[in-house]
N, C-alpha and C positions, 0 to 999 in steps of 0.2 A: 504494500500500500504506500502511496505517496503521502506527503505531509498534508495536502488538502483533504484527502480522504480520512486521515487520522484525526483531523480536527472535528469530524462529524461522528466519530465513534462514541465519545462521551456526550450524553445528552444533558445531564444535570447531576449535581451531588445530592445524595439523600441526607437531609438534615433532620434528625430526630433524636430523642433521648438515647435510644439504643446505639445509633451510629456515632453519636458524640462520645458515649462511654467507650465504645470500641476504639475510637481514635485516641482517647486519652490513655487507656490501659495498655493496648497492644499495638498501636501504630497501624491500625487497620481502618480503611475509609471505604464508604459505600457510594457507588455511582449507579445511576440509570444509564444503560448503554444501548446501542443499536442492536436490534434483535439478531442480526446475522454476524456480529463481531465475535471473533475468537479470542482466546486468552492472550495470545501473542499480540494481536492488534490492540487490545486494551492496555497491555503493558507498555507497548511503544507509545500509545497516545498519552498516557499519564506521564511517562518520562519526558516526552517532548513538550507537553503543555506546561508542566509544573517544574521541570528541571530537577527531579528527584530520582532516586534509584528504587526500583520495585523488586521486592523479594519474591512475592507470589501473588497469584490472582485466582480467586474462586468465583464461579458464576452460578446463577440459578435463574431458571425461567419461571415466572409467575403467571399462572393461567388467569384469564379474565373471569370475573364472577358471572354466573347466570342470573339474569334479572328478568322480571315479568313486568310488562307495561300493557295495561288494558287486556289482559288475558293472552298476550302474545309473548312467547319466550324469546329472549335475546341474550347475547353475550357481550360483555365489555371486552375491550381489547386487552391482551396480555402484554407483559413487558419483561425485560431482562435486567437483572441486577448483577453488579460485580463487586466483590469484596476484595480490595487491593491492600496488601500488606507491604509497608515500606521497610527498607533496611534501617538498621540502627543509625541514629543521628539525623534522620530525615523526617520532616513532618509538613503537613499542609495546613494552611490557615484560611478558612472560607469567610471569616468575619471581616477581614480587611483591616483589622486593627494592627497597630505597629508594636 
């Protein structure tokens, strides 16, 4: 993948209590990623965008929930999450504080 395609792999960081705790305790960060991205693509994207070294990447596909609207069944779109663990001495700051 070229650099332009790598910039489209990471969609958004997941900011929640669980992901903040993971970042503080074990240097692991959670991102929403493109559904067809592989672990190597995610690793390269994080390293180029943030200038850090990635130790490992774990991914999981989240199925969309089944919902009913006026008696008609439908399904919400699913998404993919990536848990990225950084090497010792590296960290990310999404708050923008100095």
